[in-house]
C-alpha positions as CSV (number, residue, x, y, z in Angstrom):
1,X,38.2,124.8,159.9
2,X,41.9,124.0,160.6
3,X,42.0,121.1,158.0
4,X,41.3,123.2,154.8
5,X,44.8,125.1,154.7
6,X,46.5,121.8,155.1
7,X,44.9,120.1,152.2
8,X,45.7,123.1,150.0
9,X,49.4,122.7,151.1
10,X,49.4,119.0,150.0
11,X,47.8,119.9,146.7
12,X,50.8,122.5,145.9
13,X,53.4,119.9,146.9
14,X,52.0,117.3,144.5
15,X,51.9,120.0,141.8
16,X,55.6,120.7,142.2
17,X,56.4,117.1,142.1
18,X,54.4,116.7,138.9
19,X,56.2,119.7,137.3
20,X,59.6,118.3,138.3
21,X,58.9,115.0,136.6
22,X,57.5,116.8,133.6
23,X,60.6,118.9,133.3
24,X,62.9,115.9,134.0
25,X,61.2,113.7,131.5
26,X,61.1,116.6,129.0
27,X,64.9,116.9,129.4
28,X,65.5,113.3,129.2
29,X,63.3,113.4,126.0
30,X,65.1,116.2,124.7
31,X,68.5,114.7,125.1
32,X,67.1,111.5,123.6
33,X,65.7,113.4,120.7
34,X,69.1,115.2,120.2
35,X,70.7,111.8,120.2
36,X,68.1,110.4,117.7
37,X,68.5,113.5,115.5
38,X,72.3,113.2,115.6
39,X,72.1,109.4,114.8
40,X,69.8,110.3,111.7
41,X,72.6,112.8,110.5
42,X,70.5,115.9,111.1
43,X,73.7,117.6,112.7
44,X,75.9,116.3,110.0
45,X,76.9,113.0,108.5
46,X,78.0,110.3,110.9
47,X,80.5,107.6,109.9
48,X,78.9,104.4,108.6
49,X,79.4,101.1,110.2
50,X,82.0,100.3,107.4
51,X,84.0,103.3,108.3
52,X,83.8,102.4,112.1
53,X,85.0,99.0,111.3
54,X,87.9,100.4,109.2
55,X,88.8,103.9,110.4
56,X,90.5,105.9,107.7
57,X,93.8,107.0,109.0
58,X,97.1,107.8,107.1
59,X,99.5,104.8,107.7
60,X,103.2,105.2,106.8
61,X,104.9,102.2,105.1
62,X,107.1,100.7,107.7
63,X,110.6,99.4,106.8
64,X,111.6,96.5,109.0
65,X,115.0,94.9,109.6
66,X,115.7,91.3,109.8
67,X,116.0,91.5,113.5
68,X,112.5,93.1,113.9
69,X,113.5,96.8,114.3
70,X,112.0,99.7,112.4
71,X,114.6,101.1,110.2
72,X,112.3,104.0,109.0
73,X,109.0,104.8,107.3
74,X,107.8,106.2,104.1
75,X,105.2,108.9,104.7
76,X,104.1,112.3,103.3
77,X,102.4,113.9,106.5
78,X,101.7,111.2,109.0
79,X,104.5,109.1,110.2
80,X,102.1,106.5,111.7
81,X,102.4,102.9,112.3
82,X,99.7,101.1,114.3
83,X,100.5,98.6,117.0
84,X,98.1,96.1,118.9
85,X,97.1,96.6,122.5
86,X,99.5,93.7,123.5
87,X,102.3,95.7,122.4
88,X,101.6,98.6,124.9
89,X,103.3,98.5,128.2
90,X,100.9,98.1,131.2
91,X,102.2,101.2,132.8
92,X,101.2,103.3,129.8
93,X,97.7,101.9,129.8
94,X,97.4,102.6,133.7
95,X,98.7,106.3,133.2
96,X,96.3,106.9,130.4
97,X,93.3,105.7,132.3
98,X,94.3,107.2,135.6
99,X,94.8,110.6,133.9
100,X,92.2,110.9,131.2
101,X,89.2,108.6,132.1
102,X,89.4,107.0,135.7
103,X,86.0,105.2,135.2
104,X,86.9,104.0,131.7
105,X,86.2,100.3,132.4
106,X,82.7,101.4,134.1
107,X,81.1,103.4,131.3
108,X,79.9,102.5,127.8
109,X,81.5,105.5,126.1
110,X,79.9,108.5,128.1
111,X,80.8,108.9,131.6
112,X,77.4,110.3,133.1
113,X,79.0,111.4,136.5
114,X,81.9,113.2,134.8
115,X,79.4,114.9,132.4
116,X,77.2,116.1,135.4
117,X,80.3,117.4,137.2
118,X,81.6,119.2,134.1
119,X,78.1,121.0,133.7
120,X,77.6,121.7,137.4
121,X,81.2,123.3,137.8
122,X,81.4,124.7,134.3
123,X,84.5,122.6,133.4
124,X,86.5,124.1,136.4
125,X,87.0,120.7,137.9
126,X,87.9,119.0,134.8
127,X,86.1,118.0,131.5
128,X,84.0,115.0,130.8
129,X,85.4,113.6,127.6
130,X,86.1,109.9,127.9
131,X,88.9,108.2,126.2
132,X,86.3,106.8,123.7
133,X,85.0,110.4,122.9
134,X,88.5,111.7,122.4
135,X,89.0,108.8,119.9
136,X,85.7,109.7,118.2
137,X,86.9,113.4,118.0
138,X,90.2,112.3,116.6
139,X,88.9,110.0,114.0
140,X,85.6,111.6,112.8
141,X,84.7,115.0,114.4
142,X,87.9,116.9,114.0
143,X,89.1,120.3,115.8
144,X,86.4,121.9,118.1
145,X,84.6,124.7,116.6
146,X,84.4,128.1,118.2
147,X,80.9,128.6,117.3
148,X,78.7,127.6,120.3
149,X,76.0,125.9,118.4
150,X,78.5,124.0,116.3
151,X,80.3,123.1,119.6
152,X,77.2,121.6,121.0
153,X,76.4,119.5,117.9
154,X,80.0,118.3,117.6
155,X,79.8,117.2,121.3
156,X,76.6,115.3,120.5
157,X,78.1,113.6,117.5
158,X,81.0,112.6,119.7
159,X,78.6,110.9,122.1
160,X,76.9,109.1,119.5
161,X,80.0,107.9,117.8
162,X,81.7,107.0,121.2
163,X,78.6,104.8,122.1
164,X,78.9,103.2,118.6
165,X,82.7,102.7,119.0
166,X,82.0,101.0,122.5
167,X,79.7,98.5,120.7
168,X,82.0,97.9,117.8
169,X,85.3,97.4,119.7
170,X,86.6,96.1,123.0
171,X,88.1,98.4,125.6
172,X,91.5,97.3,124.8
173,X,91.0,97.9,121.0
174,X,89.8,101.4,121.7
175,X,92.9,102.3,123.9
176,X,95.2,101.0,121.1
177,X,93.3,102.9,118.5
178,X,93.5,106.1,120.6
179,X,97.4,105.7,121.1
180,X,97.9,105.0,117.4
181,X,95.9,108.0,116.3
182,X,97.4,110.7,118.4
183,X,99.9,113.2,117.0
184,X,102.8,113.8,119.3
185,X,104.5,116.5,117.1
186,X,107.9,116.1,115.4
187,X,106.4,113.6,112.9
188,X,105.7,111.4,116.0
189,X,102.3,110.1,114.8
190,X,101.0,107.6,117.2
191,X,102.6,105.9,120.2
192,X,105.2,103.8,118.1
193,X,106.7,106.9,116.6
194,X,106.5,108.8,119.7
195,X,108.3,106.5,121.9
196,X,111.2,106.2,119.3
197,X,111.4,109.9,118.7
198,X,111.3,111.0,122.4
199,X,112.9,108.0,124.1
200,X,114.7,105.9,121.3
201,X,112.9,102.8,122.1
202,X,110.0,100.5,121.4
203,X,106.6,101.2,123.3
204,X,106.9,98.0,125.3
205,X,110.2,99.1,126.8
206,X,109.0,102.5,128.2
207,X,109.4,103.0,131.9
208,X,106.7,104.4,134.0
209,X,108.0,107.9,134.1
210,X,108.5,107.8,130.2
211,X,104.9,106.7,129.8
212,X,103.9,109.6,132.1
213,X,105.6,112.1,129.7
214,X,103.7,110.7,126.7
215,X,100.5,110.6,128.4
216,X,100.9,114.1,129.8
217,X,101.3,115.3,126.3
218,X,97.8,114.0,125.4
219,X,96.4,117.1,126.9
220,X,97.9,119.2,124.2
221,X,101.1,118.0,122.5
222,X,101.8,121.4,120.9
223,X,101.6,123.2,124.3
224,X,103.2,120.3,126.4
225,X,106.3,120.1,124.2
226,X,109.2,118.3,126.0
227,X,111.8,119.8,123.6
228,X,110.7,123.4,123.9
229,X,108.9,123.6,127.3
230,X,110.8,121.1,129.5
231,X,109.7,122.5,132.9
232,X,106.0,122.5,131.9
233,X,106.2,118.9,130.6
234,X,108.1,117.9,133.7
235,X,105.3,119.2,136.0
236,X,102.8,117.6,133.7
237,X,104.6,114.2,133.9
238,X,104.4,114.6,137.7
239,X,100.8,115.1,137.6
240,X,100.2,112.0,135.7
241,X,102.3,110.2,138.3
242,X,100.2,111.7,141.1
243,X,97.1,110.4,139.4
244,X,98.4,106.9,139.0
245,X,99.1,107.0,142.7
246,X,95.7,108.3,143.4
247,X,94.0,105.5,141.6
248,X,96.4,102.9,143.1
249,X,98.2,102.0,139.9
250,X,101.5,102.8,141.8
251,X,102.2,103.5,145.4
252,X,102.8,106.9,146.9
253,X,106.3,106.0,147.5
254,X,106.9,105.0,143.9
255,X,105.2,108.2,142.6
256,X,107.2,110.5,144.9
257,X,110.4,108.7,143.8
258,X,109.7,108.9,140.1
259,X,108.7,112.6,140.4
260,X,112.2,113.3,141.7
261,X,113.8,111.9,138.5
262,X,114.8,113.8,135.4
263,X,112.8,113.3,132.3
264,X,115.8,112.0,130.2
265,X,114.4,112.8,126.9
266,X,116.5,111.0,124.1
267,X,115.3,113.1,121.2
268,X,115.7,111.1,117.9
269,X,113.8,113.0,115.1
270,X,112.7,111.0,112.2
271,X,112.9,112.2,108.6
272,X,113.7,110.7,105.3
273,X,117.2,112.2,105.5
274,X,118.0,111.3,109.1
275,X,118.3,108.0,111.1
276,X,119.6,104.7,110.4
277,X,120.0,103.2,107.0
278,X,119.0,106.4,105.2
279,X,120.6,105.5,101.7
280,X,119.0,101.9,102.1
281,X,115.6,103.4,102.8
282,X,115.8,105.5,99.7
283,X,116.7,102.5,97.8
284,X,113.6,100.8,99.2
285,X,111.5,103.8,98.4
286,X,112.5,103.6,94.7
287,X,111.8,99.9,94.7
288,X,108.4,100.4,96.2
289,X,107.4,103.3,93.7
290,X,108.1,100.7,90.9
291,X,106.5,97.9,92.7
292,X,103.2,99.6,93.2
293,X,103.0,100.7,89.6
294,X,103.4,97.0,88.5
295,X,101.3,95.5,91.3
296,X,97.8,97.1,91.6
297,X,95.2,96.2,94.2
298,X,92.6,93.7,93.2
299,X,90.1,96.4,92.3
300,X,92.9,97.9,90.0
301,X,93.7,100.8,92.4
302,X,97.4,101.5,93.0
303,X,98.8,101.1,96.6
304,X,100.0,104.3,98.1
305,X,103.3,103.7,99.9
306,X,102.7,106.7,101.9
307,X,99.2,106.2,103.3
308,X,98.3,102.4,103.1
309,X,100.4,101.2,106.1
310,X,102.5,98.6,104.1
311,X,105.1,96.7,105.9
312,X,108.4,96.1,104.0
313,X,110.5,93.2,105.5
314,X,114.1,93.7,104.7
315,X,117.5,91.7,105.1
316,X,119.2,94.4,106.9
317,X,120.4,93.6,110.3
318,X,119.9,96.9,112.4
319,X,122.9,95.9,114.6
320,X,125.1,95.4,111.7
321,X,123.9,98.5,109.9
322,X,124.8,100.5,113.0
323,X,128.3,98.9,113.1
324,X,128.9,99.8,109.5
325,X,127.7,103.4,109.9
326,X,129.9,103.8,113.0
327,X,132.9,102.3,111.1
328,X,132.5,104.6,108.2
329,X,132.2,107.7,110.4
330,X,135.1,106.8,112.7
331,X,137.6,106.2,109.7
332,X,136.3,108.8,107.2
333,X,136.5,111.7,109.9
334,X,140.2,111.1,110.5
335,X,140.9,110.2,106.8
336,X,139.3,113.5,105.9
337,X,141.2,115.5,108.3
338,X,144.5,114.3,106.8
339,X,143.1,115.1,103.3
340,X,142.4,118.7,104.4
341,X,145.8,118.9,105.9
342,X,147.5,118.0,102.8
343,X,145.3,120.4,100.6
344,X,145.6,123.5,102.3
345,X,146.1,126.5,99.9
346,X,149.8,126.8,100.5
347,X,150.3,123.0,99.9
348,X,148.0,122.8,97.0
349,X,146.8,125.8,94.8
350,X,144.1,123.8,93.0
351,X,142.7,122.2,96.3
352,X,140.8,120.0,96.5
353,X,141.9,118.8,93.1
354,X,145.4,117.5,92.3
355,X,147.5,117.3,89.2
356,X,145.1,119.1,87.0
357,X,145.5,122.6,85.1
358,X,143.4,125.6,86.1
359,X,141.4,125.1,82.9
360,X,140.5,121.6,83.9
361,X,139.4,122.9,87.4
362,X,137.2,125.5,85.6
363,X,135.5,122.6,83.5
364,X,134.7,120.8,86.7
365,X,133.3,123.8,88.4
366,X,131.2,124.8,85.4
367,X,129.7,121.4,85.1
368,X,128.8,121.4,88.8
369,X,127.4,124.8,88.6
370,X,125.1,123.9,85.7
371,X,123.9,120.8,87.4
372,X,123.2,122.4,90.7
373,X,119.6,122.8,92.1
374,X,120.1,126.6,92.2
375,X,120.8,126.6,88.5
376,X,117.8,124.6,87.8
377,X,115.3,126.5,90.0
378,X,116.4,129.9,88.9
379,X,116.4,128.8,85.2
380,X,112.7,127.5,85.6
381,X,111.8,130.9,87.2
382,X,112.9,132.5,84.0
383,X,116.0,134.1,85.3
384,X,118.7,135.1,82.7
385,X,122.0,133.2,82.8
386,X,123.7,136.5,83.8
387,X,121.5,136.7,86.8
388,X,121.9,133.0,87.7
389,X,125.9,133.3,87.5
390,X,125.7,136.4,89.5
391,X,123.7,134.7,92.3
392,X,126.5,132.1,92.7
393,X,128.8,134.8,93.9
394,X,126.7,136.4,96.5
395,X,127.7,135.4,100.2
396,X,124.7,133.4,101.6
397,X,124.1,132.0,105.0
398,X,123.7,128.2,104.9
399,X,124.1,125.2,106.9
400,X,126.9,122.6,105.6
401,X,128.3,119.4,106.6
402,X,131.1,119.3,109.0
403,X,132.9,116.3,110.6
404,X,133.8,118.1,113.7
405,X,130.4,119.3,114.8
406,X,128.4,116.9,117.1
407,X,125.5,117.3,114.7
408,X,127.7,116.9,111.6
409,X,126.6,120.4,110.6
410,X,127.6,124.0,111.0
411,X,126.1,127.4,110.1
412,X,128.3,129.3,107.9
413,X,128.3,132.0,105.3
414,X,129.6,131.1,101.7
415,X,128.9,132.0,98.3
416,X,127.0,129.2,96.5
417,X,130.2,128.7,94.3
418,X,132.4,128.3,97.2
419,X,130.0,125.9,98.8
420,X,130.1,123.7,95.7
421,X,134.1,123.6,96.0
422,X,133.6,122.8,99.7
423,X,131.5,119.8,99.1
424,X,133.9,118.5,96.4
425,X,136.7,118.5,99.0
426,X,135.1,115.5,100.9
427,X,136.1,112.0,100.1
428,X,133.1,109.8,99.6
429,X,132.6,106.2,100.5
430,X,130.3,103.3,100.0
431,X,130.0,99.9,101.9
432,X,127.8,96.9,101.5
433,X,127.9,93.5,103.5
434,X,126.0,90.3,102.5
435,X,125.5,86.9,103.7
436,X,126.9,85.0,100.6
437,X,124.7,81.7,101.2
438,X,121.4,83.6,101.0
439,X,122.4,86.8,99.3
440,X,120.9,88.7,102.2
441,X,122.4,92.2,102.4
442,X,123.0,93.0,106.0
443,X,124.4,96.4,105.8
444,X,124.2,99.2,103.2
445,X,126.1,102.6,103.6
446,X,125.8,104.8,100.5
447,X,127.8,107.7,101.6
448,X,128.8,110.0,104.5
449,X,125.5,111.6,105.4
450,X,122.3,111.5,103.4
451,X,121.2,114.8,104.2
452,X,124.2,116.4,102.6
453,X,125.4,113.7,100.2
454,X,122.3,112.1,98.5
455,X,124.2,110.3,95.8
456,X,124.1,106.5,96.8
457,X,127.6,105.2,95.9
458,X,126.7,101.5,96.7
459,X,124.3,101.1,93.7
460,X,124.4,104.5,91.7
461,X,128.0,105.1,91.6
462,X,130.3,103.0,89.4
463,X,134.1,103.6,89.8
464,X,137.2,101.9,88.5
465,X,137.9,98.6,90.7
466,X,141.5,98.3,90.4
467,X,143.1,95.2,91.7
468,X,139.8,93.8,93.2
469,X,139.0,92.7,89.5
470,X,142.1,90.5,89.4
471,X,140.5,87.5,91.3
472,X,137.9,87.4,88.3
473,X,140.8,87.0,85.9
474,X,142.4,84.5,88.3
475,X,139.2,82.6,88.6
476,X,138.9,82.2,84.7
477,X,142.4,81.1,84.4
478,X,142.0,78.4,87.2
479,X,138.7,77.3,85.8
480,X,139.8,77.0,82.2
481,X,143.5,76.1,82.5
482,X,143.1,74.1,85.7
483,X,145.8,76.0,87.4
484,X,146.6,76.0,91.0
485,X,147.6,78.7,93.5
486,X,150.8,77.1,93.7
487,X,151.7,77.2,90.0
488,X,154.5,79.7,89.2
489,X,155.1,82.3,86.7
490,X,158.0,84.8,86.1
491,X,157.8,88.5,87.2
492,X,159.2,89.8,84.0
493,X,158.0,92.5,81.7
494,X,155.3,91.1,79.7
495,X,153.7,92.4,76.6
496,X,150.6,91.4,74.6
497,X,151.3,92.4,71.1
498,X,149.2,94.8,69.0
499,X,146.1,93.4,67.2
500,X,145.8,90.5,69.7
501,X,142.6,90.3,71.9
502,X,141.3,93.4,70.5
503,X,144.4,95.5,71.2
504,X,145.2,98.3,68.7
505,X,148.8,98.7,70.1
506,X,150.9,96.5,72.2
507,X,150.1,96.5,75.9
508,X,153.0,96.1,78.3
509,X,151.8,96.9,81.8
510,X,154.4,97.5,84.5
511,X,154.5,96.9,88.2
512,X,153.6,99.8,90.5
513,X,157.3,100.5,91.4
514,X,158.4,100.0,87.7
515,X,160.5,97.1,88.7
516,X,160.6,93.4,87.7
517,X,162.2,90.9,90.0
518,X,162.8,88.2,87.3
519,X,161.8,85.6,89.8
520,X,159.3,82.8,89.8
521,X,156.4,83.4,92.1
522,X,153.4,81.5,92.9
523,X,149.9,82.9,91.8
524,X,149.0,83.1,95.4
525,X,151.9,85.4,96.1
526,X,151.4,87.4,92.9
527,X,147.7,88.1,93.7
528,X,148.5,89.0,97.4
529,X,150.9,91.6,96.2
530,X,149.0,92.8,93.1
531,X,151.8,91.9,90.6
532,X,150.6,93.3,87.4
533,X,152.9,91.3,85.1
534,X,151.5,87.8,86.3
535,X,147.9,89.0,85.8
536,X,148.9,90.1,82.3
537,X,150.2,86.7,81.4
538,X,147.1,85.0,82.7
539,X,145.0,87.4,80.6
540,X,147.1,86.7,77.5
541,X,146.6,82.8,78.1
542,X,142.6,83.0,78.5
543,X,141.7,86.1,76.6
544,X,139.5,89.0,77.7
545,X,136.3,87.4,76.2
546,X,136.5,84.6,78.7
547,X,137.1,87.0,81.6
548,X,134.1,89.2,80.6
549,X,131.9,85.9,80.4
550,X,132.8,84.9,83.8
551,X,132.3,88.3,85.2
552,X,128.7,88.6,83.6
553,X,128.0,85.2,85.3
554,X,129.2,86.5,88.6
555,X,126.5,89.2,88.3
556,X,128.3,92.1,87.0
557,X,126.1,94.0,84.4
558,X,128.3,97.2,84.1
559,X,130.0,97.4,80.7
560,X,133.3,95.7,80.5
561,X,135.1,96.0,77.2
562,X,136.8,92.8,75.8
563,X,140.4,94.4,75.9
564,X,143.4,93.1,78.0
565,X,143.7,96.1,80.2
566,X,140.5,95.0,82.1
567,X,142.7,92.6,83.8
568,X,144.1,95.5,85.9
569,X,140.6,96.9,86.9
570,X,139.9,99.5,84.5
571,X,136.2,98.9,84.3
572,X,133.8,101.0,86.3
573,X,131.7,98.8,88.6
574,X,129.7,99.5,91.6
575,X,130.0,98.1,95.2
576,X,126.6,96.3,94.9
577,X,127.9,94.1,91.9
578,X,131.3,93.6,93.3
579,X,130.0,92.2,96.6
580,X,127.6,89.8,94.7
581,X,130.5,88.5,92.6
582,X,132.7,87.9,95.6
583,X,129.9,86.2,97.4
584,X,130.1,83.5,94.7
585,X,133.7,82.6,95.8
586,X,132.6,82.3,99.5
587,X,129.5,80.3,98.5
588,X,131.3,77.3,96.9
589,X,130.9,78.8,93.3
590,X,127.1,79.5,93.4
591,X,126.1,82.9,92.6
592,X,123.2,84.4,94.6
593,X,121.7,87.7,93.6
594,X,121.9,90.2,96.5
595,X,118.6,90.4,98.2
596,X,117.4,93.5,100.0
597,X,113.7,92.8,101.0
598,X,112.0,89.5,101.5
599,X,108.3,90.3,101.6
600,X,105.7,93.1,101.6
601,X,102.6,92.9,103.6
602,X,99.4,95.2,103.7
603,X,98.4,96.8,106.9
604,X,96.1,93.6,107.8
605,X,99.2,91.3,107.3
606,X,98.3,89.8,103.9
607,X,101.4,89.0,102.1
608,X,101.6,90.8,98.9
609,X,105.1,89.9,97.8
610,X,107.6,87.4,98.6
611,X,111.3,87.2,97.1
612,X,112.2,84.2,95.2
613,X,116.0,83.8,95.3
614,X,117.9,84.0,92.0
615,X,120.9,81.7,91.9
616,X,123.1,79.9,89.4
617,X,126.2,77.7,89.4
618,X,129.2,79.6,88.1
619,X,132.3,77.8,89.5
620,X,133.0,74.4,90.7
621,X,133.6,73.9,94.4
622,X,137.1,73.2,93.7
623,X,137.8,76.4,91.8
624,X,135.8,78.5,94.2
625,X,137.8,77.2,97.3
626,X,141.2,77.7,95.2
627,X,140.1,81.3,94.8
628,X,139.3,81.7,98.6
629,X,142.6,80.2,99.3
630,X,144.4,82.6,96.9
631,X,142.8,85.6,98.5
632,X,143.6,84.4,102.1
633,X,147.1,85.1,100.9
634,X,146.3,88.7,100.7
635,X,145.7,89.0,104.4
636,X,148.6,86.5,105.3
637,X,151.4,88.2,103.6
638,X,150.2,90.8,101.1
639,X,148.4,94.1,101.0
640,X,146.0,93.1,103.6
641,X,148.4,92.0,106.1
642,X,147.8,95.0,108.5
643,X,144.5,93.2,109.4
644,X,146.7,90.9,111.4
645,X,149.5,92.9,112.6
646,X,151.1,96.3,112.3
647,X,153.4,95.6,109.4
648,X,154.0,99.3,108.6
649,X,157.6,100.9,108.8
650,X,156.1,104.0,110.4
651,X,153.4,103.0,112.7
652,X,152.7,106.4,114.0
653,X,151.4,107.6,110.7
654,X,148.9,104.8,110.6
655,X,147.7,105.1,114.2
656,X,147.1,108.6,113.6
657,X,145.0,108.3,110.4
658,X,143.8,104.8,110.3
659,X,141.4,104.3,113.1
660,X,141.2,101.0,115.0
661,X,144.8,100.0,113.7
662,X,146.2,97.6,114.4
663,X,143.3,95.0,114.0
664,X,145.0,91.8,115.0
665,X,142.5,89.5,113.7
666,X,143.4,85.8,114.1
667,X,140.7,84.1,112.1
668,X,140.7,83.2,108.4
669,X,140.1,86.1,106.1
670,X,140.1,86.2,102.3
671,X,140.1,89.5,100.6
672,X,141.6,91.9,98.0
673,X,142.7,95.5,98.1
674,X,142.5,97.7,95.0
675,X,144.1,101.2,94.1
676,X,143.4,102.9,90.8
677,X,145.7,105.4,88.9
678,X,146.7,108.5,91.0
679,X,145.2,107.0,94.0
680,X,141.7,108.1,92.8
681,X,139.9,104.9,94.0
682,X,140.6,102.8,97.1
683,X,138.9,99.4,97.5
684,X,138.8,96.4,99.9
685,X,136.8,93.3,99.4
686,X,136.9,91.3,102.5
687,X,135.3,87.8,103.3
688,X,134.8,85.4,106.1
689,X,132.7,82.2,105.5
690,X,129.3,83.9,106.2
691,X,129.9,87.5,105.3
692,X,131.3,89.3,102.4
693,X,131.9,93.0,102.4
694,X,133.0,95.6,99.9
695,X,134.3,99.0,100.7
696,X,135.1,101.8,98.3
697,X,136.6,105.3,99.1
698,X,137.4,108.2,96.7
699,X,136.4,111.7,95.8
700,X,133.4,112.7,93.8
701,X,135.9,113.8,91.1
702,X,138.7,111.7,90.2
703,X,140.9,114.6,90.5
704,X,140.2,114.7,94.3
705,X,142.8,112.3,95.7
706,X,145.8,111.8,97.9
707,X,149.3,112.8,96.5
708,X,150.9,109.6,97.7
709,X,150.1,106.0,97.9
710,X,150.8,106.0,101.6
711,X,147.3,107.4,102.2
712,X,145.8,106.8,98.8
713,X,146.1,103.1,98.5
714,X,143.1,100.8,99.2
715,X,144.8,99.4,102.3
716,X,144.8,102.9,103.7
717,X,141.5,104.3,102.6
718,X,139.0,101.4,102.3
719,X,140.4,98.5,104.4
720,X,140.2,100.2,107.8
721,X,136.4,100.5,107.5
722,X,136.2,96.8,106.9
723,X,138.5,96.3,109.9
724,X,136.5,98.6,112.2
725,X,133.2,97.1,111.0
726,X,134.3,93.5,111.7
727,X,135.8,94.2,115.1
728,X,132.4,95.7,116.0
729,X,130.5,92.6,114.6
730,X,132.7,90.2,116.4
731,X,132.2,92.0,119.8
732,X,128.6,91.0,119.5
733,X,128.3,87.3,119.7
734,X,124.6,87.3,118.9
735,X,125.4,88.2,115.3
736,X,127.1,84.9,114.7
737,X,129.8,86.2,112.4
738,X,132.1,83.2,111.6
739,X,135.5,82.7,112.9
740,X,135.9,79.4,111.3
741,X,137.8,78.1,108.2
742,X,136.3,78.4,104.9
743,X,134.5,75.1,104.0
744,X,136.8,72.9,102.0
745,X,135.5,70.3,99.3
746,X,135.7,66.9,100.5
747,X,137.9,65.7,97.5
748,X,139.7,68.8,96.5
749,X,141.4,68.3,93.0
750,X,143.4,71.5,93.0
751,X,146.5,71.8,95.0
752,X,146.3,74.7,97.5
753,X,149.2,73.8,99.9
754,X,152.1,75.7,98.3
755,X,154.5,74.5,101.1
756,X,154.6,71.2,99.6
757,X,156.1,72.2,96.4
758,X,159.8,72.7,95.7
759,X,161.0,75.8,97.7
760,X,163.0,76.9,94.6
761,X,160.0,77.4,92.4
762,X,157.7,79.5,94.2
763,X,160.0,82.6,94.4
764,X,159.6,85.2,97.2
765,X,157.4,84.3,100.2
766,X,157.2,87.5,102.0
767,X,156.4,91.0,100.8
768,X,158.9,93.8,101.4
769,X,156.1,95.9,103.1
770,X,152.3,95.9,103.1
771,X,151.7,98.7,100.6
772,X,149.2,98.0,98.1
773,X,150.5,98.0,94.4
774,X,149.1,100.4,91.9
775,X,147.2,98.6,89.2
776,X,148.1,100.6,86.1
């Protein structure tokens, strides 16, 4: 009688066990069914295997310097450039795994333990999303829905895609993809952009505590914003460091030590108008726009320079570019201060314009007004001219360029008309530096600040070149007449009569001081001191047609009229063409067209374009060397002497205005200064054996200029930029800028040693001072 109840108890126990396994199996089956349904696309289309193999992300075009640095990128919305796993520092990978997915290397896309924990505790002890799931959501699923059913289906799709990703890619590839896809804000799309924007360095150079900041941002980059919520991000960084210690990636001691350090955010926002080599990057953008039109993909579709992840390899050296931009800023800031000082309302009633009538000022302002963006926009909106003109007189809050601000900007209130005049008061500049043997352009500075001055004076702007054109005249004369730097001519007033060489009237150029010494002088001395009468005699002997021909052979495509006055530099030519022309002298008479980019690759590394050098023989080695020797005289005893010593009568003036002076270079330097009428344009072309650099300084309007030659000459406006730039280059031995002599032909047929000729013949040996002569 006692056994019957016991048997009933066992029956009930087995019944419970049976139902447990039925429910458990049903749950497993339901989950499996959900996965199966999801894989069939019931809950929405899943990515195909092709898309898994090639995830569609917007990839910016990367512009890369010759020394392997990213100069900038071309993008619309996503500033993203992918990098491979091997380029990630181990501390970044460790921080990611420790914080986001501690069992990352143990699961196959879904962390079962983490999922059960998240369900059991309703997410209060952390979520269950693995790194692979997060990547799946970033790539294919999108923002989490607020609808419960959609949230569940999205999660299921994440699981399915995560498993597929794990089958398709290695763990290392998944980590790289995740770090490349994440948006860190401020155009920091992906880890490469983020490390540069927040810390100013490549990912491989990130320190442990810096990697911890970026990994901490993965939780929510908008919320954990190191620029706006520094304390919050600091605490989040320390949480990441604690996690790294918890999972033995670093010791407790290291973690505690790093948690005590400051974050040291080095914020470098990237945009098309900021950063290094902005003017050059805009040139590359223009080149790429044309290139993609002319070079479609194999299927006929056009490349998209903002989305297809192209890589553009350029000739720019990032270190030399930095040196060039610093030189421009150091000199122009002080030169501009002096210009402002000379153009206060009490000193110049038409400031910033000089020597023009009020009517001419009105003409300049009217032209600027009608070509402004404000005028164009309001006209397109259908506004009347009366309304548009009235708007230019309304005080408006605006941000303008300011040399004295750390950010080079200041907030102010001006009328739009006054802002036009304000910007016209700034002296502009252009600089380009090139390796003459290869034509590789190493530095390109198109202006003061691209955000505020978008006109590129290197290649867009053409200005009168003044005496920097004279070497082309001398080259034609030496080439055709077989002259020598040591040949002599008399400094006397010289006229080319009317109706000769295309002249309508007699042309009788004078020297800048209006005086003529009457003495014989060598061509070397005459060029060094920009003696106009000697240049006029050479022009008469060879004719302007010969000069124009050789100028064209030297790569100058700008219009040069065949008239004698071009001898003194009346043509408008840009810096790009002048540097290419001078490079021929340094390259033993061989012209090499300036090269800005060497190749283009697609995102997979396939070469799409490679540059083929364009060269031609223009001068013999003897003539080219004779020209270099002539221009060495400019820095030995002419208008470029200040590169070697002080030389000025009032040194305090130059020390105040001309930064970096004196320069005290000891190495061979060939060059030529140039100053145009009324000091509207100042030039300096400088050469050492493996680097040719051209600099121009002047106002946007020719009426914007210094009153006197003391400040307005090329030796004061442009030469200092060259001097500062070269001092910076020489301080970096890794750049390999030559200190040697220019290469001399083995059998030089032209006499360049003027000390061997009769001392009575050459005339004066030393200039009275180092001021550059005006050219006409």
